[in-house]
C-alpha angles and dihedrals in degrees: 000000000000121000091245093054091046091052091049091050093049092048091048091054093042091053088070090058093104093052092045092049092049093052094043095047090059088074092049099056106147123230132205129015094317131238100239097110105067097155142000093271093053092044091053091048091052091050092048093049090054088070095078089067089058090049091051091049093049089049090054092047090053100042107031115097102199129071090236092053093049091048089053089051091053090051091054088054086054091051091056093048093047090050092051091048092049094050091046094050128093141175121021092343092063094076091053090046089055091051092049088051091054093043095052092049091051092045091050089051089055091053091045090057089048090055096043095046107039092177094061109114116250089237091066092053090047091050091051091050091048091051093049098089091050104036108017095155093050091049091049091047095052094046094044091050091053090049094049092051090048091050092051093049093046092049091053091050097042117041090198089069097054096085092050091045093051091048088050091051092048092051090048093051094047090044089052089054092051091046092052092045091053091048095052100032106031093165093070110105127236095006090122091052089054089051090052091056094046095047093046088052089053091049091050092057090056086072088073090055091047090052091052092049091050092049089053090050092051092049092051091047090050092051092048091049091049092049091049092051090049092050098043117028118196122263093252091049091050092051091049092051092048091051090050091050092049091049092050091049091050092051090047092053091050091051096048099041113105116249110255120217117254117256119212122208112229115250111231118206119199118200117210116196117237117246121223 
């Protein structure tokens, strides 16, 4: 096998990294308040590495052009804040902080699906949000799987997305490794901070997919608007066309009408006798 073919095969397999990571992480869903904050140093690192989520959300708020995209950006800001609050909490409040962390992630995934699939009925989004407090991992899994499939299809259609999609897949696979390592060896320090950075990188690449979806929306809206204008011209445009047609018909009649001979009016001379 040539090196070029090998590279293409590896990249093709790696592009499914996000989907693989989404399916595999469903079996690694953590329970309880978590054991990722062993000491003050690790707690501070986990709080600091929650900031990239806020940055990603602010970027989406500034650059997305649809209301759904901006709402998703705001939800990612909420994910970062909830993560920082959870890692800064202790005692009895820590368990509720953990739940809020899971709920904001699942809620953001609902809004992400709403932005990526504009045709999805609002009732589906509402059902996902209502199910979030009871089945946050299931909600996140379903929405993330839909996003990964959408990203794969968009990257195959649009070559400009392939780099972002591969980076997304790589971040997801590495994040899965960090997630599994934390699950099986919870005593290792700073693994959760590494997972924060990898997962925020994966979230950042979704902005490229959002941009592609918004461009497709704008193109469809432009085509529909053009078709509507073609079917139903405005009143002023209709009057202008009617006036042009009448003027053209008048000129045509003048050109085709036979030339009529000139008629001269007789000149009448009256003679008045001179008086002496």
